[in-house]
C-alpha positions in Angstrom: 11.2 245.4 -18.8 12.7 244.3 -21.9 16.4 243.5 -22.5 17.4 244.4 -26.0 21.0 243.5 -27.4 22.5 246.3 -28.9 25.5 246.1 -31.4 28.1 248.7 -32.4 28.2 247.4 -35.9 25.0 246.3 -37.7 22.1 245.5 -35.7 21.3 241.6 -36.4 24.9 240.8 -37.0 27.0 239.6 -34.0 30.2 240.3 -32.9 31.3 239.5 -29.0 33.8 242.1 -28.8 31.1 245.1 -29.8 28.0 243.5 -28.1 26.4 245.2 -25.2 23.0 244.9 -23.3 20.8 247.7 -22.3 17.6 247.3 -20.0 14.7 249.3 -21.3 11.4 250.1 -19.6 8.3 249.5 -21.6 8.3 253.3 -21.9 11.5 253.9 -23.4 10.8 250.9 -25.9 8.9 252.9 -28.0 11.2 255.7 -28.2 14.2 253.5 -29.5 12.4 251.4 -31.9 11.7 254.7 -33.8 15.2 256.0 -33.9 17.0 257.1 -36.8 20.2 254.9 -37.2 23.2 257.2 -36.2 26.2 257.3 -38.4 29.5 258.0 -36.9 30.8 261.4 -38.2 34.7 262.8 -37.7 33.8 266.0 -37.6 30.9 268.3 -36.1 31.0 270.4 -39.5 30.0 267.3 -41.3 27.2 266.6 -38.5 25.8 269.8 -39.2 25.7 269.6 -43.1 24.8 266.0 -43.6 23.2 264.4 -40.4 21.2 267.7 -39.0 19.1 268.2 -42.0 18.1 264.6 -42.2 17.0 264.9 -38.5 14.8 268.2 -39.0 12.9 266.4 -41.9 12.7 263.1 -40.0 11.2 265.0 -36.9 9.0 266.8 -39.2 7.9 263.6 -40.5 7.2 261.9 -37.4 5.3 265.0 -36.2 3.1 265.1 -39.5 4.3 268.7 -40.3 5.4 270.0 -43.4 8.8 272.0 -43.2 7.1 275.0 -45.3 4.7 275.9 -42.7 7.9 277.2 -40.7 8.3 279.8 -43.5 6.9 282.5 -45.0 3.2 283.1 -45.8 2.3 279.7 -44.3 3.0 280.7 -40.7 -0.9 281.5 -40.6 -1.4 278.3 -41.2 0.5 276.8 -38.4 -1.0 279.4 -35.8 -4.5 278.1 -37.1 -3.2 274.7 -36.6 -2.1 275.4 -33.0 -4.9 277.4 -31.9 -7.1 274.3 -33.2 -5.5 272.2 -30.6 -7.1 271.0 -27.5 -5.2 271.2 -24.1 -4.5 267.6 -24.0 -3.7 268.0 -27.9 -1.3 270.7 -27.1 0.6 269.0 -24.1 1.0 265.7 -26.4 2.4 267.8 -29.1 4.9 269.6 -27.0 5.9 266.1 -25.6 6.6 265.3 -29.2 8.7 267.8 -30.0 10.6 267.9 -27.0 11.3 264.1 -27.6 12.6 265.0 -30.9 15.0 267.5 -29.5 16.2 265.1 -26.5 16.8 262.6 -29.4 18.8 265.2 -31.7 20.8 266.0 -28.3 21.4 262.5 -27.5 22.5 261.2 -30.4 25.0 264.2 -31.2 26.4 263.2 -27.6 26.8 259.7 -28.6 28.8 260.5 -31.3 30.9 263.4 -30.0 30.9 262.7 -26.4 29.7 266.2 -25.7 26.3 267.9 -25.7 25.8 270.1 -28.6 26.3 273.9 -28.1 23.8 276.8 -29.3 25.5 276.8 -32.7 25.7 273.0 -33.3 21.9 272.9 -32.6 20.9 275.7 -35.0 20.0 273.4 -38.0 16.9 272.5 -35.7 16.0 276.0 -35.5 12.4 275.5 -37.1 11.7 272.8 -34.5 12.7 275.0 -31.8 10.8 277.8 -33.1 7.6 275.2 -33.5 8.1 274.2 -30.0 8.4 277.7 -28.5 4.9 278.6 -30.3 3.2 275.5 -28.7 4.3 277.0 -25.2 
């Protein structure tokens, strides 16, 4: 197990009033090191306009996909890519996509103290479509 100090202001600076400690298992250590820094937003609308598109681009980058694969005439390329995956590769890809979707939900929840509803997940539709194709 790893104990990591988290700070509510900026990482690396210490402010004793804002410090908290969390215990991370070895499995969760990797997922937290790749997290996008979350900016606190005052409104859901602002989150959806600014943060959600960033999250989608970052998810596609982490997955090694181009956003354009989800649109128009490139869908055939996406289908070929999925068909070319082995059973293990397919399971691994599904796991990666699901983790990206969960990260979005968790960060939204941390910001607004509620889980996102259907409308608030709409900016990630291309990722949900990709996940459904993987199933």
